MINU-776266 format. One line per 3 residues: number of its first residue (from 1); their letters; for each residue x, y, z of N, C-alpha, C, O, CB. Coordinates in steps of 0.05 Angstrom, whole numbers. Glycine has a CB too. Layout:
REM residues N
NUM) A) X/Y/Z/X/Y/Z/X/Y/Z/X/Y/Z/X/Y/Z  ...
//
This chain:
REM residues 137
1) MNL) -3011/1034/-9/-3012/1043/-37/-3019/1073/-38/-3036/1082/-24/-3032/1026/-53  -3005/1087/-56/-3011/1115/-60/-3029/1118/-84/-3020/1117/-107/-2984/1131/-63  -3055/1123/-79/-3075/1125/-101/-3069/1149/-119/-3074/1147/-143/-3103/1127/-89
4) ENI) -3059/1170/-108/-3053/1194/-124/-3031/1187/-144/-3032/1196/-167/-3045/1218/-107  -3011/1172/-136/-2990/1163/-154/-3001/1145/-176/-2994/1149/-200/-2968/1148/-139  -3019/1127/-168/-3031/1109/-188/-3047/1125/-208/-3045/1120/-232/-3049/1087/-174
7) KST) -3063/1144/-199/-3079/1161/-217/-3061/1176/-236/-3066/1177/-260/-3096/1181/-201  -3040/1188/-225/-3021/1204/-241/-3008/1187/-263/-3006/1194/-286/-3000/1217/-224  -2998/1163/-255/-2985/1145/-274/-3004/1135/-295/-2997/1135/-319/-2972/1122/-259
10) LTK) -3028/1127/-287/-3048/1117/-307/-3056/1139/-326/-3059/1134/-350/-3073/1106/-292  -3059/1164/-316/-3066/1186/-333/-3044/1192/-353/-3048/1197/-376/-3072/1211/-317  -3019/1190/-344/-2996/1194/-361/-2995/1172/-383/-2990/1178/-406/-2969/1193/-345
13) HEG) -3000/1147/-375/-2998/1125/-394/-3022/1123/-413/-3019/1118/-437/-2994/1099/-380  -3046/1127/-402/-3070/1124/-417/-3078/1150/-432/-3090/1149/-454/-3093/1115/-399  -3072/1172/-420/-3081/1198/-430/-3109/1203/-419/-3122/1185/-409/-3081/1198/-461
16) LRL) -3118/1228/-422/-3145/1236/-414/-3159/1245/-439/-3151/1265/-452/-3144/1259/-392  -3181/1231/-445/-3197/1238/-469/-3226/1243/-459/-3238/1225/-446/-3197/1216/-491  -3236/1266/-465/-3263/1272/-456/-3285/1266/-476/-3308/1270/-472/-3265/1302/-448
19) DLY) -3276/1255/-499/-3294/1247/-519/-3291/1216/-524/-3270/1205/-516/-3290/1263/-546  -3311/1204/-535/-3310/1176/-541/-3288/1170/-562/-3286/1184/-582/-3337/1165/-551  -3272/1150/-557/-3252/1142/-577/-3249/1111/-577/-3258/1098/-558/-3225/1156/-571
22) QCT) -3236/1101/-597/-3230/1073/-599/-3201/1069/-589/-3182/1081/-600/-3233/1062/-629  -3198/1052/-569/-3171/1047/-559/-3157/1028/-578/-3168/1020/-599/-3172/1034/-530  -3132/1020/-572/-3117/1003/-590/-3129/975/-593/-3123/961/-612/-3088/1000/-580
25) ANA) -3147/967/-574/-3161/942/-576/-3188/945/-589/-3204/927/-588/-3164/929/-548  -3193/968/-601/-3218/975/-615/-3242/976/-596/-3265/971/-605/-3223/955/-637  -3238/981/-571/-3261/984/-552/-3268/1013/-550/-3251/1031/-551/-3253/972/-524
28) NTI) -3294/1019/-547/-3303/1046/-542/-3293/1054/-514/-3299/1040/-494/-3335/1048/-544  -3279/1076/-513/-3265/1084/-489/-3269/1114/-484/-3273/1130/-503/-3235/1078/-491  -3268/1122/-459/-3271/1150/-451/-3255/1155/-426/-3249/1136/-411/-3301/1158/-448
31) GVG) -3249/1180/-420/-3235/1187/-395/-3207/1178/-396/-3192/1182/-415/-3250/1176/-372  -3199/1165/-374/-3172/1154/-372/-3174/1124/-376/-3174/1108/-357/-3159/1160/-344  -3176/1116/-402/-3176/1088/-409/-3200/1072/-399/-3198/1048/-395/-3152/1075/-399
34) HNL) -3223/1085/-395/-3247/1071/-386/-3260/1057/-409/-3271/1070/-427/-3267/1091/-372  -3260/1030/-409/-3271/1014/-430/-3301/1012/-427/-3311/997/-410/-3257/986/-430  -3315/1027/-444/-3345/1027/-442/-3357/1001/-451/-3378/992/-441/-3356/1050/-459
37) DAK) -3344/988/-470/-3355/962/-480/-3354/941/-459/-3373/925/-456/-3339/953/-505  -3333/940/-443/-3330/919/-423/-3343/926/-397/-3353/909/-382/-3300/914/-418  -3345/952/-391/-3352/961/-364/-3376/980/-363/-3389/982/-342/-3329/973/-350
40) GIS) -3382/994/-384/-3403/1014/-383/-3396/1035/-363/-3372/1041/-359/-3430/1001/-376  -3416/1047/-350/-3411/1067/-329/-3428/1058/-305/-3448/1043/-308/-3418/1096/-338  -3421/1068/-282/-3436/1061/-258/-3460/1080/-254/-3460/1101/-267/-3417/1063/-233
43) PAV) -3479/1072/-238/-3501/1090/-232/-3491/1117/-220/-3503/1138/-226/-3521/1077/-212  -3470/1116/-204/-3459/1141/-193/-3449/1160/-215/-3453/1184/-214/-3437/1135/-172  -3435/1148/-234/-3424/1164/-256/-3447/1175/-273/-3446/1199/-281/-3404/1147/-274
46) AAL) -3467/1159/-278/-3490/1168/-294/-3504/1191/-279/-3513/1210/-292/-3510/1144/-298  -3507/1189/-253/-3520/1210/-237/-3503/1236/-238/-3514/1258/-240/-3524/1201/-208  -3477/1233/-237/-3459/1256/-239/-3462/1270/-266/-3463/1294/-268/-3430/1248/-234
49) MLE) -3462/1254/-287/-3465/1264/-314/-3492/1278/-317/-3494/1300/-329/-3462/1242/-335  -3513/1266/-307/-3540/1278/-308/-3540/1305/-294/-3550/1325/-305/-3561/1260/-296  -3529/1306/-270/-3527/1331/-255/-3513/1353/-271/-3523/1376/-273/-3513/1327/-228
52) EDI) -3491/1346/-283/-3476/1365/-299/-3491/1374/-324/-3491/1398/-331/-3449/1354/-308  -3505/1356/-337/-3521/1362/-361/-3544/1380/-354/-3551/1398/-369/-3531/1337/-375  -3557/1376/-331/-3579/1393/-322/-3568/1421/-316/-3581/1441/-325/-3592/1381/-296
55) QDA) -3545/1423/-303/-3534/1450/-298/-3527/1464/-323/-3530/1488/-326/-3509/1447/-279  -3516/1449/-343/-3510/1461/-369/-3535/1472/-382/-3535/1494/-394/-3496/1440/-388  -3557/1457/-381/-3582/1466/-392/-3592/1491/-378/-3602/1510/-392/-3604/1444/-390
58) IVD) -3590/1492/-352/-3599/1516/-337/-3583/1540/-345/-3594/1562/-349/-3597/1511/-307  -3557/1537/-348/-3539/1559/-356/-3547/1569/-384/-3549/1593/-389/-3509/1551/-356  -3552/1550/-402/-3560/1557/-430/-3587/1573/-429/-3590/1592/-444/-3563/1532/-447
61) LEK) -3605/1564/-413/-3631/1577/-411/-3629/1605/-399/-3641/1624/-409/-3651/1560/-395  -3613/1607/-378/-3609/1634/-366/-3596/1653/-385/-3602/1677/-384/-3592/1631/-340  -3578/1644/-402/-3564/1661/-421/-3582/1668/-445/-3579/1690/-456/-3539/1647/-431
64) NIS) -3600/1651/-453/-3615/1654/-478/-3644/1661/-476/-3656/1669/-496/-3612/1630/-494  -3656/1657/-453/-3685/1662/-450/-3689/1682/-427/-3686/1676/-404/-3701/1636/-444  -3694/1707/-435/-3697/1728/-416/-3720/1722/-396/-3741/1713/-405/-3701/1756/-429
67) GFE) -3715/1727/-371/-3735/1722/-351/-3738/1694/-342/-3756/1687/-327/-3761/1732/-360  -3721/1676/-351/-3723/1648/-344/-3724/1644/-314/-3740/1628/-304/-3699/1632/-356  -3707/1658/-300/-3705/1655/-271/-3731/1662/-256/-3736/1652/-234/-3682/1673/-260
70) DMP) -3747/1679/-269/-3772/1689/-256/-3797/1673/-264/-3819/1678/-255/-3776/1718/-262  -3793/1654/-282/-3816/1638/-291/-3825/1619/-269/-3810/1612/-252/-3809/1622/-317  -3851/1611/-270/-3860/1591/-251/-3843/1566/-252/-3834/1558/-274/-3890/1585/-256
73) EPV) -3840/1553/-230/-3823/1529/-228/-3830/1507/-248/-3812/1496/-260/-3824/1518/-200  -3856/1501/-252/-3862/1480/-271/-3853/1487/-300/-3846/1470/-316/-3892/1474/-271  -3854/1513/-306/-3846/1522/-333/-3816/1520/-335/-3805/1511/-356/-3855/1551/-338
76) QEA) -3801/1528/-314/-3772/1525/-314/-3765/1495/-318/-3747/1489/-334/-3760/1535/-287  -3778/1478/-303/-3772/1449/-305/-3778/1439/-333/-3763/1422/-344/-3788/1433/-285  -3799/1448/-345/-3806/1440/-373/-3784/1449/-392/-3776/1434/-410/-3834/1451/-381
79) LVN) -3776/1474/-389/-3755/1485/-407/-3729/1470/-403/-3714/1466/-422/-3751/1515/-402  -3722/1463/-378/-3697/1448/-374/-3700/1421/-388/-3681/1411/-400/-3692/1444/-343  -3723/1408/-386/-3727/1382/-399/-3724/1385/-429/-3710/1369/-442/-3756/1372/-392
82) LCF) -3736/1406/-440/-3734/1410/-469/-3705/1416/-478/-3696/1405/-498/-3752/1433/-478  -3692/1433/-463/-3664/1441/-469/-3646/1416/-467/-3628/1412/-483/-3654/1464/-451  -3650/1401/-446/-3634/1376/-442/-3638/1357/-466/-3619/1346/-476/-3643/1362/-416
85) NMG) -3663/1355/-475/-3670/1336/-496/-3660/1345/-524/-3649/1329/-539/-3699/1333/-498  -3663/1371/-530/-3657/1379/-558/-3635/1399/-560/-3626/1405/-582/-3682/1391/-570  -3626/1410/-538/-3605/1431/-539/-3617/1458/-543/-3639/1461/-554/-3585/1425/-561
88) IPR) -3603/1478/-534/-3613/1506/-535/-3617/1516/-564/-3637/1530/-569/-3594/1525/-521  -3599/1509/-584/-3604/1520/-610/-3631/1511/-622/-3646/1527/-634/-3582/1511/-629  -3638/1486/-618/-3664/1476/-628/-3687/1487/-612/-3708/1494/-623/-3664/1445/-628
91) LLQ) -3684/1488/-586/-3705/1499/-569/-3712/1528/-577/-3735/1535/-577/-3697/1498/-539  -3692/1543/-584/-3697/1571/-591/-3713/1574/-617/-3723/1595/-624/-3671/1586/-594  -3715/1552/-633/-3731/1552/-657/-3761/1550/-651/-3778/1555/-669/-3723/1530/-676
94) FKK) -3768/1544/-626/-3796/1542/-618/-3806/1570/-610/-3814/1576/-588/-3800/1522/-594  -3806/1588/-630/-3811/1616/-625/-3839/1622/-614/-3842/1637/-596/-3807/1632/-651  -3859/1609/-625/-3887/1614/-615/-3890/1603/-587/-3901/1617/-570/-3907/1600/-634
97) TLA) -3880/1579/-581/-3882/1568/-554/-3868/1586/-534/-3879/1592/-513/-3870/1540/-553  -3844/1595/-541/-3829/1612/-523/-3842/1639/-520/-3842/1651/-498/-3801/1615/-533  -3854/1650/-541/-3868/1676/-539/-3892/1673/-520/-3896/1691/-504/-3877/1686/-567
100) YIR) -3907/1652/-523/-3930/1648/-505/-3921/1645/-476/-3934/1655/-458/-3946/1623/-514  -3899/1631/-472/-3889/1628/-445/-3881/1656/-434/-3888/1662/-411/-3864/1609/-444  -3867/1672/-449/-3859/1698/-440/-3883/1716/-433/-3882/1732/-415/-3841/1712/-461
103) EGK) -3905/1712/-448/-3929/1727/-444/-3946/1716/-421/-3967/1728/-413/-3946/1728/-469  -3938/1693/-410/-3954/1680/-389/-3978/1665/-399/-3996/1659/-384/-3962/1701/-369  -3979/1660/-425/-4001/1645/-437/-3994/1616/-439/-3987/1605/-460/-4008/1657/-466
106) YKK) -3995/1603/-415/-3984/1576/-413/-4001/1555/-427/-3990/1535/-437/-3982/1569/-384  -4027/1559/-428/-4044/1539/-443/-4038/1540/-472/-4035/1519/-485/-4074/1545/-438  -4035/1564/-483/-4028/1567/-512/-4000/1556/-517/-3996/1543/-537/-4030/1597/-520
109) ASN) -3981/1561/-499/-3954/1551/-502/-3954/1520/-502/-3941/1507/-518/-3936/1561/-480  -3970/1509/-484/-3973/1480/-482/-3984/1468/-508/-3974/1448/-519/-3990/1472/-458  -4005/1480/-518/-4018/1471/-543/-3998/1474/-567/-3997/1456/-584/-4043/1487/-549
112) ELL) -3984/1495/-567/-3964/1500/-589/-3943/1478/-589/-3934/1468/-609/-3952/1528/-587  -3933/1472/-565/-3913/1451/-562/-3923/1424/-572/-3909/1409/-586/-3904/1448/-533  -3949/1418/-565/-3960/1392/-574/-3965/1391/-604/-3968/1370/-616/-3986/1387/-559
115) DSR) -3967/1415/-617/-3971/1416/-645/-3944/1420/-660/-3941/1438/-676/-3991/1439/-653  -3925/1402/-654/-3899/1405/-665/-3888/1377/-674/-3898/1357/-665/-3879/1418/-646  -3868/1378/-690/-3854/1353/-698/-3842/1340/-674/-3841/1315/-672/-3833/1359/-720
118) YAN) -3832/1357/-656/-3820/1346/-631/-3840/1328/-616/-3833/1306/-608/-3812/1369/-612  -3865/1337/-614/-3886/1321/-600/-3890/1294/-614/-3894/1274/-601/-3912/1336/-598  -3890/1295/-640/-3893/1270/-655/-3869/1251/-651/-3872/1227/-651/-3897/1276/-685
121) QVG) -3846/1263/-648/-3822/1246/-645/-3819/1234/-617/-3810/1211/-615/-3797/1263/-651  -3826/1248/-597/-3821/1238/-569/-3846/1227/-555/-3844/1216/-533/-3810/1261/-553  -3869/1230/-568/-3893/1218/-557/-3902/1228/-530/-3905/1252/-526/-3890/1188/-556
124) YRA) -3905/1210/-511/-3916/1217/-485/-3899/1237/-470/-3909/1252/-453/-3920/1192/-468  -3873/1237/-475/-3856/1256/-462/-3866/1285/-467/-3866/1301/-449/-3827/1253/-472  -3874/1290/-492/-3884/1316/-499/-3909/1323/-484/-3913/1346/-476/-3889/1318/-529
127) VEV) -3926/1303/-480/-3951/1307/-465/-3945/1315/-436/-3957/1334/-426/-3969/1281/-465  -3926/1302/-424/-3918/1308/-397/-3905/1336/-394/-3911/1351/-376/-3899/1287/-386  -3888/1342/-413/-3874/1369/-413/-3895/1391/-418/-3894/1411/-404/-3852/1370/-435
130) AQM) -3913/1386/-436/-3934/1406/-441/-3952/1410/-417/-3961/1432/-411/-3952/1398/-466  -3957/1388/-402/-3973/1390/-378/-3958/1406/-356/-3971/1421/-341/-3980/1362/-367  -3932/1404/-355/-3917/1421/-336/-3922/1450/-342/-3927/1466/-324/-3886/1414/-338
133) IRS) -3921/1457/-368/-3925/1485/-375/-3954/1493/-369/-3959/1515/-358/-3919/1489/-406  -3973/1476/-377/-4001/1482/-373/-4008/1486/-343/-4025/1502/-336/-4019/1460/-385  -3994/1471/-326/-4000/1472/-297/-3994/1500/-285/-4004/1506/-263/-3985/1451/-283
136) AA) -3979/1516/-299/-3972/1543/-289/-3995/1562/-294/-3994/1585/-284/-3946/1553/-301  -4014/1554/-311/-4036/1573/-318/-4055/1578/-294/-4074/1592/-296/-4053/1561/-341
//
């Protein structure tokens, strides 16, 4: 069997959709006819998606937060977590937290993060992310 032929034919017949759509059988579908309702995704696909989303967050942070590359590793990891969770546009609204981070005032940045609607919404996740930032002090 020629797998490349099968891939080509299936892509031609099914089409390639990178967004969620309803197929003709009303199933949630993505990619080349991948039925999410019947099959979901595999752990390998989930890991691949996670890797790509992390890289996207890093690129967004490098483009939008000056000095990101030079920040302590726990702070970088916290910012990646925040960017992954809320996206760069929303993260950039955390002006005081980001200003404290840029100034190296990690305890103040941590406290500012915990004093936000975000912290109320995500609960213990915010405590852990704030601790990442605080640990750089």
